[in-house]
Backbone as a chain_set.jsonl record, in Angstrom:
{"seq": "MSIQAIIQDVASVLNVVVLAVGYYFLVRLYREWIHQSREERIAGGRPMAVVAADYGLLPEVHVVVRNFAKAPAKEVTFEFSAPVESLGGTVLSELPYFEKGLPFLEPEGEVSCYWGSMPAILSLLKEKGLEDGIRMTTRYKDLASESCESEWTLNPLLFDGAPIETSRGMDDLVKAVEKIPEGSSRLGGRGRETGGKGGGNGHA", "coords": {"N": [[197.302, 72.89, 109.764], [198.205, 75.312, 107.167], [196.948, 78.572, 106.516], [197.033, 79.081, 103.728], [197.13, 76.673, 102.698], [194.442, 75.804, 103.385], [192.99, 77.623, 101.902], [193.634, 76.785, 99.294], [192.492, 74.271, 99.331], [189.831, 74.875, 99.562], [189.376, 76.309, 97.155], [189.96, 74.295, 95.279], [187.783, 72.683, 95.872], [185.598, 74.303, 95.112], [186.21, 74.72, 92.454], [185.606, 72.139, 91.534], [182.838, 71.995, 92.133], [181.856, 74.066, 90.473], [182.597, 72.969, 87.97], [180.969, 70.677, 88.068], [178.399, 71.846, 88.153], [178.358, 73.185, 85.749], [178.554, 70.973, 83.946], [176.269, 69.772, 84.503], [174.158, 71.599, 83.58], [175.03, 71.588, 80.888], [174.407, 68.917, 80.115], [171.688, 69.062, 80.583], [170.853, 70.934, 78.713], [171.522, 69.665, 76.361], [169.79, 67.396, 76.398], [167.309, 68.767, 76.271], [167.651, 69.784, 73.703], [167.651, 67.346, 72.21], [165.146, 66.37, 72.836], [163.584, 68.422, 71.563], [164.32, 68.162, 68.909], [163.477, 65.655, 68.379], [160.714, 66.033, 68.671], [160.261, 67.719, 66.503], [160.879, 66.08, 64.376], [158.894, 64.264, 64.729], [156.686, 65.941, 64.163], [157.231, 66.771, 61.604], [158.396, 69.189, 61.222], [157.747, 72.709, 61.438], [154.527, 74.05, 60.699], [153.275, 76.693, 58.348], [150.582, 78.435, 58.223], [148.639, 80.642, 56.512], [146.41, 83.365, 55.635], [145.744, 84.629, 52.58], [145.636, 86.851, 49.766], [145.018, 85.933, 46.437], [146.304, 86.731, 43.423], [146.672, 85.672, 41.072], [144.928, 85.37, 38.811], [144.101, 87.755, 37.746], [141.61, 90.014, 36.427], [140.34, 88.822, 38.436], [140.034, 87.98, 41.885], [141.009, 85.912, 44.523], [140.459, 84.539, 47.908], [142.735, 82.875, 49.791], [143.442, 80.113, 51.916], [146.47, 79.003, 52.963], [149.073, 76.662, 53.325], [152.237, 77.085, 53.677], [154.482, 75.522, 54.376], [156.112, 72.293, 54.509], [154.941, 70.723, 56.401], [152.281, 69.474, 58.279], [149.302, 71.206, 59.501], [147.225, 71.633, 62.264], [144.014, 72.092, 63.867], [143.316, 74.595, 62.999], [142.605, 78.04, 63.362], [140.937, 81.276, 62.703], [141.136, 84.838, 62.777], [139.7, 87.881, 62.049], [140.317, 91.314, 61.418], [138.201, 92.901, 60.345], [135.204, 92.264, 58.492], [135.39, 90.186, 55.649], [134.134, 91.065, 52.811], [132.214, 90.491, 49.747], [131.138, 92.078, 46.629], [128.621, 91.33, 46.052], [127.498, 90.958, 48.518], [128.121, 88.731, 50.036], [129.634, 87.463, 52.844], [132.805, 86.544, 53.259], [134.437, 85.896, 55.373], [132.662, 84.728, 57.129], [132.187, 82.288, 56.305], [131.843, 78.691, 56.898], [134.262, 77.268, 57.307], [136.028, 79.24, 58.042], [134.82, 80.438, 60.305], [134.462, 78.194, 62.026], [136.795, 76.929, 61.934], [139.627, 74.963, 60.603], [140.053, 71.545, 60.861], [142.408, 70.234, 59.935], [145.078, 70.95, 57.914], [146.839, 70.028, 55.184], [150.304, 69.416, 54.25], [151.712, 72.092, 52.416], [149.139, 72.609, 51.425], [146.014, 74.109, 50.413], [143.078, 76.173, 50.608], [140.724, 77.635, 48.617], [138.557, 80.571, 47.851], [136.304, 82.379, 45.921], [136.624, 85.914, 45.681], [136.089, 88.373, 44.325], [135.982, 90.718, 41.485], [138.913, 92.742, 40.777], [138.408, 95.669, 40.449], [135.848, 95.929, 41.726], [136.367, 95.111, 44.401], [138.209, 96.909, 45.228], [136.691, 99.281, 45.209], [134.759, 98.579, 47.23], [136.326, 98.155, 49.516], [137.293, 100.857, 49.874], [134.908, 102.207, 50.214], [134.199, 101.07, 52.658], [136.096, 102.141, 54.373], [138.539, 100.881, 54.692], [141.318, 101.375, 54.127], [143.851, 100.592, 55.009], [143.707, 97.998, 54.723], [142.727, 94.547, 55.583], [143.441, 92.954, 58.524], [144.586, 89.657, 59.467], [144.734, 86.962, 61.79], [146.127, 83.945, 62.109], [145.842, 80.947, 63.825], [147.279, 77.906, 64.926], [148.295, 74.448, 65.268], [151.197, 72.251, 65.412], [151.943, 68.814, 64.647], [153.024, 68.012, 67.035], [151.625, 69.321, 68.735], [152.299, 71.824, 69.458], [151.846, 75.297, 69.775], [151.277, 77.622, 67.121], [151.52, 80.75, 65.328], [150.394, 83.037, 62.83], [150.393, 86.157, 61.038], [148.85, 88.192, 58.776], [148.02, 90.452, 56.015], [145.298, 91.443, 54.126], [145.161, 93.423, 51.445], [144.31, 94.67, 48.726], [144.265, 97.304, 47.894], [146.752, 98.309, 47.639], [147.4, 97.92, 45.085], [145.975, 99.695, 43.714], [145.233, 101.719, 40.949], [147.16, 100.597, 39.465], [148.213, 99.217, 36.283], [146.337, 96.644, 35.09], [146.734, 93.541, 33.767], [144.851, 91.29, 32.046], [144.672, 87.921, 33.029], [145.514, 84.864, 31.272], [143.077, 82.575, 30.969], [141.686, 79.26, 31.326], [140.104, 78.651, 29.131], [141.437, 80.145, 27.054], [143.797, 78.605, 27.014], [142.837, 76.133, 26.147], [141.928, 76.74, 23.692], [144.387, 77.506, 22.379], [145.702, 75.055, 22.49], [143.952, 73.554, 20.817], [144.574, 74.564, 18.317], [147.002, 73.516, 17.625], [147.243, 70.712, 16.35], [146.185, 71.392, 13.865], [148.073, 73.233, 12.841], [150.317, 71.476, 12.879], [149.609, 69.606, 10.924], [149.625, 71.261, 8.688], [152.303, 71.64, 8.619], [153.415, 69.161, 8.282], [152.366, 68.426, 5.715], [153.777, 70.221, 4.074], [156.308, 69.162, 4.345], [156.133, 66.703, 3.113], [155.527, 67.466, 0.567], [157.868, 68.935, -0.205], [159.678, 66.834, -0.006], [158.762, 65.227, -2.239], [159.497, 66.935, -4.379], [162.201, 66.878, -4.123], [162.782, 64.242, -4.685], [162.028, 64.112, -7.353], [163.881, 65.825, -8.565], [166.241, 64.359, -8.147], [165.65, 62.065, -9.675], [165.707, 63.221, -12.222]], "CA": [[197.263, 73.347, 108.263], [198.315, 76.744, 106.973], [195.8, 79.238, 105.834], [197.203, 78.921, 102.291], [196.539, 75.17, 102.219], [193.046, 75.726, 103.449], [192.442, 78.327, 100.715], [193.931, 75.959, 98.106], [191.53, 73.16, 99.37], [188.509, 75.447, 99.277], [189.497, 76.641, 95.809], [189.743, 73.05, 94.573], [186.284, 72.267, 95.925], [184.782, 75.32, 94.313], [186.436, 74.33, 91.014], [184.796, 70.836, 91.321], [181.448, 72.296, 92.215], [181.628, 74.813, 89.126], [182.542, 72.035, 86.858], [179.752, 69.792, 88.195], [177.203, 72.617, 87.795], [178.418, 73.438, 84.279], [178.355, 69.752, 83.298], [174.68, 69.443, 84.777], [173.392, 72.378, 82.63], [175.309, 71.156, 79.55], [173.561, 67.807, 79.886], [170.28, 69.479, 80.53], [170.526, 71.597, 77.415], [171.623, 68.628, 75.347], [168.585, 66.563, 76.556], [166.223, 69.517, 75.716], [167.801, 69.757, 72.291], [167.331, 66.109, 71.725], [163.741, 66.237, 72.885], [162.963, 69.265, 70.559], [164.625, 67.563, 67.609], [162.514, 64.459, 68.169], [159.289, 66.551, 68.362], [160.312, 68.303, 65.129], [160.934, 64.949, 63.409], [157.628, 63.629, 64.668], [155.824, 66.793, 63.544], [157.66, 67.118, 60.266], [158.739, 70.61, 61.149], [156.627, 73.628, 61.814], [153.696, 74.521, 59.527], [152.966, 78.069, 58.35], [149.356, 78.596, 57.684], [148.227, 82.055, 56.369], [145.371, 83.726, 54.72], [146.304, 85.556, 51.51], [144.834, 87.171, 48.458], [145.601, 85.371, 45.255], [146.125, 87.667, 42.269], [147.159, 84.953, 39.853], [143.884, 85.289, 37.753], [143.502, 89.077, 37.643], [141.239, 90.933, 37.474], [139.631, 88.003, 39.505], [140.815, 87.828, 43.178], [140.537, 84.832, 45.431], [141.088, 84.555, 49.116], [143.348, 81.437, 49.921], [144.049, 79.705, 53.099], [147.55, 78.3, 52.323], [150.182, 76.187, 54.251], [153.438, 77.249, 52.914], [155.484, 74.532, 54.923], [155.991, 70.998, 54.182], [154.498, 70.175, 57.514], [150.815, 69.733, 58.343], [148.888, 72.125, 60.594], [145.795, 71.043, 62.792], [143.256, 72.932, 64.691], [143.5, 75.994, 62.448], [141.477, 79.006, 63.549], [141.021, 82.475, 62.033], [140.649, 86.055, 63.359], [139.739, 89.003, 61.091], [140.071, 92.662, 61.992], [137.072, 93.38, 59.724], [134.656, 91.261, 57.585], [135.755, 90.186, 54.211], [132.862, 90.949, 51.998], [132.297, 90.608, 48.307], [130.293, 93.073, 46.232], [127.279, 90.677, 46.171], [126.996, 90.818, 49.859], [128.533, 87.502, 50.725], [130.791, 87.731, 53.781], [133.627, 85.359, 53.144], [134.996, 85.644, 56.714], [131.707, 83.949, 57.91], [131.991, 80.863, 55.818], [132.045, 77.717, 57.987], [135.752, 76.87, 57.777], [136.69, 80.489, 58.697], [134.122, 80.64, 61.699], [134.618, 77.079, 62.84], [138.198, 76.578, 61.76], [139.944, 73.77, 59.865], [140.75, 70.511, 61.827], [143.636, 69.871, 59.541], [145.528, 71.486, 56.625], [148.0, 69.167, 54.759], [151.503, 70.113, 53.808], [151.5, 72.873, 51.155], [147.817, 72.483, 51.019], [145.329, 75.359, 50.238], [141.693, 76.23, 50.419], [140.442, 78.864, 47.992], [137.227, 80.921, 47.515], [136.308, 83.608, 45.09], [136.387, 87.2, 46.414], [135.473, 89.294, 43.303], [136.883, 91.32, 40.574], [139.75, 93.778, 41.53], [137.682, 97.04, 40.644], [134.736, 95.816, 42.699], [136.905, 94.918, 45.667], [138.773, 98.248, 45.601], [135.515, 100.169, 45.504], [134.165, 98.15, 48.361], [137.208, 98.544, 50.584], [137.292, 102.313, 49.967], [133.626, 102.429, 50.859], [134.131, 100.579, 54.142], [137.085, 102.8, 55.046], [139.5, 99.889, 55.028], [142.501, 101.759, 53.296], [144.999, 99.817, 55.513], [143.499, 96.404, 54.462], [142.14, 93.678, 56.525], [144.418, 92.047, 59.144], [144.122, 88.352, 59.952], [145.622, 86.185, 62.595], [145.783, 82.511, 61.973], [146.463, 80.158, 64.877], [147.224, 76.437, 64.555], [149.263, 73.585, 66.018], [151.787, 71.243, 64.627], [151.618, 67.49, 65.138], [153.453, 67.718, 68.405], [150.641, 70.185, 69.605], [152.977, 73.118, 69.79], [151.069, 76.357, 69.216], [151.895, 78.561, 66.159], [150.575, 81.852, 64.971], [150.859, 83.883, 61.682], [149.675, 87.324, 60.851], [148.82, 88.577, 57.415], [147.087, 91.533, 55.677], [144.626, 91.469, 52.803], [145.134, 94.803, 51.052], [144.32, 94.991, 47.319], [144.318, 98.778, 47.606], [148.156, 98.514, 47.349], [147.547, 97.861, 43.652], [145.068, 100.764, 43.131], [145.784, 102.529, 39.884], [148.213, 99.882, 38.54], [147.647, 98.625, 35.092], [146.077, 95.249, 35.314], [146.533, 92.689, 32.514], [144.008, 89.999, 32.205], [145.437, 86.601, 32.981], [144.961, 83.939, 30.336], [142.322, 81.49, 31.585], [141.675, 77.85, 30.8], [139.506, 78.742, 27.818], [142.505, 80.528, 26.199], [144.679, 77.563, 26.904], [142.301, 75.153, 25.362], [141.902, 77.32, 22.182], [145.707, 77.447, 21.924], [145.941, 73.558, 22.168], [143.243, 73.089, 19.663], [145.214, 74.952, 17.183], [148.312, 72.838, 17.415], [147.111, 69.682, 15.366], [145.993, 72.003, 12.54], [149.464, 73.716, 12.408], [151.144, 70.342, 12.666], [149.177, 68.984, 9.667], [150.145, 71.937, 7.627], [153.791, 71.522, 8.52], [153.667, 67.773, 7.688], [152.061, 68.474, 4.213], [154.817, 70.886, 3.411], [157.464, 68.291, 4.437], [155.96, 65.621, 2.078], [155.664, 68.206, -0.806], [159.27, 69.27, -0.355], [160.431, 65.558, -0.381], [158.479, 64.889, -3.594], [160.322, 67.692, -5.3], [163.62, 66.489, -4.112], [162.92, 63.008, -5.406], [161.973, 64.403, -8.76], [165.176, 66.35, -9.094], [167.237, 63.38, -8.166], [165.487, 61.188, -10.792], [166.071, 63.786, -13.448]], "C": [[197.415, 74.854, 108.166], [197.043, 77.253, 106.376], [195.852, 79.048, 104.392], [196.786, 77.592, 101.849], [195.065, 75.102, 102.313], [192.447, 76.499, 102.271], [192.652, 77.558, 99.446], [192.759, 74.803, 98.108], [190.19, 73.599, 98.993], [188.384, 75.799, 97.788], [189.285, 75.48, 94.961], [188.346, 72.529, 94.64], [185.393, 73.105, 95.084], [184.982, 74.881, 92.882], [185.574, 73.044, 90.619], [183.308, 71.079, 91.221], [181.022, 73.151, 90.807], [181.526, 73.909, 88.023], [181.355, 71.057, 86.914], [178.567, 70.531, 87.668], [177.147, 72.852, 86.276], [178.074, 72.133, 83.487], [176.856, 69.517, 83.486], [173.862, 70.251, 83.743], [173.754, 72.012, 81.28], [174.379, 69.919, 79.174], [172.129, 67.982, 79.748], [169.87, 70.085, 79.094], [170.62, 70.596, 76.317], [170.36, 67.808, 75.231], [167.398, 67.394, 75.912], [166.359, 69.645, 74.185], [167.392, 68.485, 71.612], [165.779, 65.93, 71.738], [162.981, 67.173, 71.791], [163.132, 68.772, 69.203], [163.72, 66.44, 67.356], [161.107, 64.982, 67.898], [159.177, 67.094, 67.018], [160.226, 67.224, 64.138], [159.533, 64.339, 63.432], [156.528, 64.624, 63.969], [156.046, 67.041, 62.055], [158.033, 68.471, 60.103], [157.59, 71.421, 61.567], [155.84, 73.996, 60.552], [153.684, 76.03, 59.51], [151.736, 78.349, 57.518], [148.931, 80.087, 57.595], [147.101, 82.3, 55.497], [145.866, 84.836, 53.852], [145.406, 85.803, 50.417], [145.726, 86.545, 47.34], [145.355, 86.024, 44.042], [146.592, 86.914, 40.931], [146.199, 84.971, 38.632], [143.271, 86.7, 37.616], [142.707, 89.303, 36.313], [140.453, 90.161, 38.673], [140.578, 87.818, 40.6], [140.268, 86.797, 44.004], [141.228, 84.993, 46.866], [141.458, 83.088, 49.466], [143.926, 81.327, 51.296], [145.275, 78.752, 52.653], [148.545, 77.88, 53.513], [151.319, 76.205, 53.488], [154.532, 76.269, 53.217], [155.14, 73.155, 54.314], [155.614, 70.112, 55.44], [153.026, 70.442, 57.727], [150.497, 70.51, 59.509], [147.493, 71.514, 60.986], [145.299, 72.118, 63.731], [143.414, 74.423, 64.317], [142.33, 76.879, 62.681], [141.817, 80.41, 63.016], [140.43, 83.684, 62.806], [140.766, 87.239, 62.352], [139.536, 90.236, 61.736], [138.838, 93.258, 61.455], [136.494, 92.302, 58.736], [135.205, 91.318, 56.25], [134.615, 89.971, 53.358], [133.127, 91.092, 50.509], [131.143, 91.739, 47.896], [128.843, 92.617, 46.262], [126.781, 90.526, 47.501], [127.478, 89.636, 50.662], [129.796, 87.84, 51.567], [131.673, 86.477, 53.948], [134.203, 84.918, 54.565], [133.952, 84.91, 57.583], [131.459, 82.676, 57.298], [132.531, 79.886, 56.913], [133.448, 77.432, 58.394], [136.459, 77.966, 58.25], [136.034, 80.563, 60.102], [134.523, 79.515, 62.594], [136.141, 76.574, 62.901], [138.368, 75.268, 60.919], [140.581, 72.723, 60.921], [142.108, 70.077, 61.344], [143.821, 70.539, 58.086], [146.947, 70.745, 56.235], [149.13, 70.043, 54.333], [151.337, 70.857, 52.525], [150.036, 72.745, 50.615], [147.193, 73.908, 51.066], [143.844, 75.149, 50.14], [141.383, 77.626, 49.771], [138.95, 79.218, 47.831], [137.251, 82.196, 46.659], [135.844, 84.781, 45.865], [135.634, 88.115, 45.478], [136.459, 89.853, 42.319], [137.627, 92.484, 41.281], [139.012, 95.07, 41.573], [136.679, 96.953, 41.568], [135.234, 95.842, 44.174], [137.495, 96.227, 46.066], [137.725, 99.227, 45.896], [134.955, 99.911, 46.875], [135.105, 98.487, 49.618], [137.315, 100.077, 50.866], [135.901, 102.784, 50.699], [133.511, 102.148, 52.352], [135.243, 101.267, 55.043], [138.252, 101.923, 55.43], [140.766, 100.205, 54.111], [143.767, 101.034, 53.722], [144.72, 98.309, 55.243], [142.789, 95.797, 55.646], [143.16, 92.812, 57.218], [143.842, 90.777, 59.597], [145.161, 87.717, 60.75], [145.189, 84.693, 62.435], [146.553, 81.709, 63.043], [146.26, 78.693, 64.724], [148.37, 75.766, 65.359], [149.982, 72.726, 65.047], [151.417, 69.831, 65.191], [152.163, 67.209, 66.459], [152.641, 68.678, 69.314], [151.263, 71.409, 70.119], [152.174, 74.17, 69.037], [151.855, 77.128, 68.238], [150.936, 79.634, 65.8], [151.212, 82.62, 63.732], [149.894, 84.98, 61.548], [149.906, 87.781, 59.4], [147.95, 89.672, 57.145], [146.614, 91.339, 54.296], [144.503, 92.926, 52.37], [145.285, 95.068, 49.597], [144.523, 96.475, 47.019], [145.828, 99.19, 47.251], [148.285, 98.596, 45.795], [146.577, 98.877, 42.971], [145.782, 101.608, 42.145], [146.83, 101.852, 39.069], [147.54, 99.211, 37.419], [147.511, 97.19, 35.272], [145.934, 94.551, 33.944], [145.876, 91.422, 32.86], [144.763, 88.838, 32.034], [144.729, 85.666, 31.961], [144.319, 82.753, 31.191], [142.4, 80.205, 30.874], [141.151, 77.836, 29.366], [140.614, 79.086, 26.742], [143.572, 79.485, 26.007], [144.167, 76.432, 26.018], [142.282, 75.548, 23.925], [143.26, 77.087, 21.595], [146.12, 75.979, 21.558], [145.237, 73.14, 21.024], [143.805, 73.474, 18.315], [146.497, 74.227, 16.781], [148.145, 71.689, 16.307], [146.969, 70.375, 13.967], [147.274, 72.524, 12.003], [150.296, 72.617, 12.148], [150.864, 69.67, 11.348], [149.754, 69.824, 8.494], [151.729, 71.777, 7.376], [154.237, 70.129, 7.798], [153.352, 67.744, 6.119], [153.147, 69.148, 3.503], [156.092, 69.911, 3.274], [157.415, 67.24, 3.39], [156.098, 66.251, 0.738], [157.106, 68.433, -1.167], [160.007, 67.974, -0.768], [160.17, 65.088, -1.702], [159.289, 65.621, -4.588], [161.805, 67.284, -5.285], [163.784, 65.221, -4.905], [162.921, 63.243, -6.908], [163.305, 64.937, -9.289], [166.221, 65.235, -9.116], [167.011, 62.436, -9.345], [165.974, 61.719, -12.132], [167.584, 63.692, -13.486]], "O": [[196.843, 75.596, 108.963], [196.21, 76.528, 105.833], [194.796, 78.856, 103.79], [196.182, 77.393, 100.795], [194.422, 74.456, 101.485], [191.461, 76.04, 101.694], [191.829, 77.703, 98.543], [192.185, 74.464, 97.073], [189.458, 72.93, 98.263], [187.313, 75.581, 97.22], [188.528, 75.562, 93.994], [187.783, 72.019, 93.672], [184.504, 72.591, 94.406], [184.004, 74.686, 92.16], [184.96, 72.953, 89.556], [182.605, 70.5, 90.393], [179.995, 72.894, 90.18], [180.598, 73.956, 87.215], [180.819, 70.673, 85.874], [177.799, 70.006, 86.862], [176.107, 72.745, 85.627], [177.381, 72.199, 82.472], [176.242, 69.042, 82.531], [172.977, 69.692, 83.095], [172.862, 72.087, 80.435], [173.713, 69.886, 78.139], [171.417, 67.293, 79.016], [168.843, 69.81, 78.475], [169.829, 70.674, 75.377], [169.889, 67.539, 74.125], [166.605, 66.854, 75.141], [165.366, 69.623, 73.457], [166.828, 68.534, 70.519], [165.195, 65.413, 70.785], [161.957, 66.794, 71.222], [162.232, 68.909, 68.375], [163.229, 66.264, 66.241], [160.394, 64.471, 67.034], [158.124, 66.976, 66.391], [159.56, 67.392, 63.117], [159.001, 63.941, 62.395], [155.606, 64.157, 63.301], [155.137, 67.472, 61.345], [158.025, 68.973, 58.979], [156.564, 70.9, 62.003], [156.414, 74.221, 59.487], [154.032, 76.645, 60.518], [151.803, 78.485, 56.296], [148.887, 80.726, 58.646], [146.828, 81.469, 54.631], [146.349, 85.86, 54.334], [144.484, 85.03, 50.159], [146.954, 86.633, 47.337], [144.229, 85.93, 43.555], [146.842, 87.517, 39.887], [146.62, 84.621, 37.529], [142.066, 86.83, 37.396], [143.104, 88.834, 35.246], [140.019, 90.741, 39.668], [141.759, 87.542, 40.388], [139.053, 86.792, 44.199], [142.349, 85.483, 46.997], [140.61, 82.196, 49.439], [144.69, 82.151, 51.799], [145.006, 77.752, 51.988], [148.779, 78.61, 54.476], [151.44, 75.351, 52.61], [155.461, 76.15, 52.418], [154.084, 72.92, 53.726], [155.941, 68.927, 55.497], [152.549, 71.527, 57.395], [151.273, 70.54, 60.464], [146.748, 70.986, 60.161], [146.052, 72.914, 64.291], [143.604, 75.314, 65.145], [141.206, 76.573, 62.282], [143.011, 80.685, 62.896], [139.364, 83.573, 63.412], [141.863, 87.529, 61.876], [138.648, 90.321, 62.583], [138.368, 94.181, 62.121], [137.27, 91.507, 58.205], [135.474, 92.402, 55.731], [134.149, 88.846, 53.172], [134.099, 91.708, 50.073], [130.369, 92.204, 48.733], [127.938, 93.425, 46.474], [125.685, 89.99, 47.67], [127.248, 89.571, 51.87], [130.798, 88.382, 51.102], [131.339, 85.524, 54.653], [134.4, 83.736, 54.843], [134.3, 84.491, 58.687], [130.55, 81.973, 57.738], [133.452, 80.17, 57.679], [133.807, 77.357, 59.569], [137.5, 77.754, 58.872], [136.789, 80.757, 61.055], [134.883, 79.732, 63.751], [136.579, 75.901, 63.835], [137.396, 74.589, 60.587], [141.482, 73.041, 61.697], [142.92, 69.607, 62.14], [142.911, 70.644, 57.264], [147.977, 70.881, 56.896], [148.967, 71.238, 54.084], [150.833, 70.265, 51.571], [149.826, 72.784, 49.403], [147.766, 74.807, 51.68], [143.376, 74.114, 49.664], [141.748, 78.659, 50.331], [138.131, 78.31, 47.689], [138.197, 82.98, 46.736], [134.855, 84.731, 46.597], [134.571, 88.602, 45.863], [137.637, 89.495, 42.326], [137.111, 93.114, 42.204], [138.938, 95.628, 42.667], [136.555, 97.928, 42.31], [134.639, 96.475, 45.047], [137.286, 96.642, 47.206], [137.894, 99.995, 46.842], [134.691, 100.849, 47.628], [134.641, 99.038, 50.616], [137.417, 100.485, 52.023], [135.868, 103.608, 51.612], [132.862, 102.841, 53.135], [135.324, 101.029, 56.247], [138.91, 102.207, 56.431], [141.203, 99.309, 53.39], [144.676, 100.863, 52.909], [145.559, 97.472, 55.578], [142.329, 96.477, 56.563], [143.738, 91.957, 56.546], [142.709, 90.759, 60.08], [146.351, 87.873, 60.475], [144.031, 84.321, 62.619], [147.777, 81.801, 63.134], [145.15, 78.259, 64.415], [149.221, 76.396, 65.988], [149.473, 72.469, 63.956], [150.634, 69.737, 66.137], [151.79, 66.184, 67.029], [152.936, 68.821, 70.5], [150.814, 71.984, 71.111], [151.852, 74.008, 67.86], [153.051, 77.312, 68.465], [149.72, 79.492, 65.932], [152.428, 82.794, 63.662], [148.717, 84.831, 61.878], [151.026, 87.747, 58.892], [147.091, 89.915, 57.993], [147.401, 91.097, 53.38], [143.699, 93.624, 52.989], [146.297, 95.646, 49.202], [144.939, 96.812, 45.91], [146.088, 100.243, 46.668], [149.179, 99.266, 45.279], [146.423, 98.859, 41.75], [146.834, 102.169, 42.45], [147.346, 102.414, 38.104], [146.433, 98.691, 37.554], [148.496, 96.524, 35.592], [145.121, 94.938, 33.105], [146.234, 90.647, 33.746], [145.46, 88.68, 31.032], [143.506, 85.693, 31.824], [144.983, 82.088, 31.986], [143.131, 80.079, 29.891], [141.665, 77.122, 28.505], [140.714, 78.435, 25.702], [144.21, 79.452, 24.954], [144.921, 75.84, 25.246], [142.593, 74.749, 23.042], [143.377, 76.559, 20.489], [146.752, 75.706, 20.538], [145.803, 72.399, 20.222], [143.558, 72.816, 17.305], [146.974, 74.372, 15.655], [148.922, 71.739, 15.354], [147.602, 69.938, 13.005], [147.58, 72.307, 10.831], [151.05, 72.72, 11.181], [151.797, 69.2, 10.697], [150.266, 69.3, 7.505], [152.291, 71.779, 6.281], [155.145, 70.004, 6.976], [154.054, 67.078, 5.358], [153.476, 68.731, 2.393], [156.785, 69.883, 2.257], [158.439, 66.875, 2.812], [156.709, 65.673, -0.16], [157.528, 68.161, -2.291], [160.816, 67.965, -1.696], [161.08, 64.589, -2.365], [159.747, 65.029, -5.565], [162.519, 67.348, -6.286], [164.726, 65.068, -5.682], [163.712, 62.651, -7.642], [163.775, 64.523, -10.348], [167.024, 65.185, -10.048], [167.977, 62.017, -9.983], [166.502, 61.022, -12.998], [168.204, 64.116, -14.461]]}, "num_chains": 1, "name": "protein.A"}
C-alpha cells in the first residue's frame, strides 16, 4: 500500500472517531437536559424566597418573608448582617422562624411581622450606624433538593426625607362602604320623585 492510501485510511478512522466522540457528548448533553427538565417539572420550577420591607401601609413598615415564584421552597434559613430591631426593643431577626428557619414556604406565600413606623425605624437605623441598611441572605431548596440562595437589603433610609402619604387602612375602607347604602337610597328617592313628575305631566 502506498503512503497516500495509508494516510487516507488513518484520516477515515480519525473521522469516525471524531464523529463517535461528538455523538457521545451530544447524547450525554441531551440526557442531562432531560434529567434537569424532569427535576424542574417535579419541583415546579425554582423558588425565590427573600426577606423584604413592605411599605404598602406607610408610615407603618413590615418585614416580609416572601416567595415570589410559583414553586415551593423548603428548608428556608436566614442570615442577617445586623439585628433587625424595633424601637420597642424587639429583635425581629431573633424570632423563632428567623432563627430556626422555615421548613416550607408555599408558592407565592409570605410571612409578615410588624417592624414599626417609618420615622422610628429611620431614627433607630441612624443610631445604630446602619446607613447602608441590613443585608440578608436567604438559603433554601426546591422540591428536587437543589440548593438556592437569594440576597436582599433592608434599607428604609433610602426614603429618608421623602414625603410620606399615609395609606388608607381598613377602617377608612369600612367607612367608605358604609356610606354607599345611604347614597344609593338618596339616588333611588330622586328617581321615584322624577318619575312621579313625569307621570303627572303625561296625565295633564
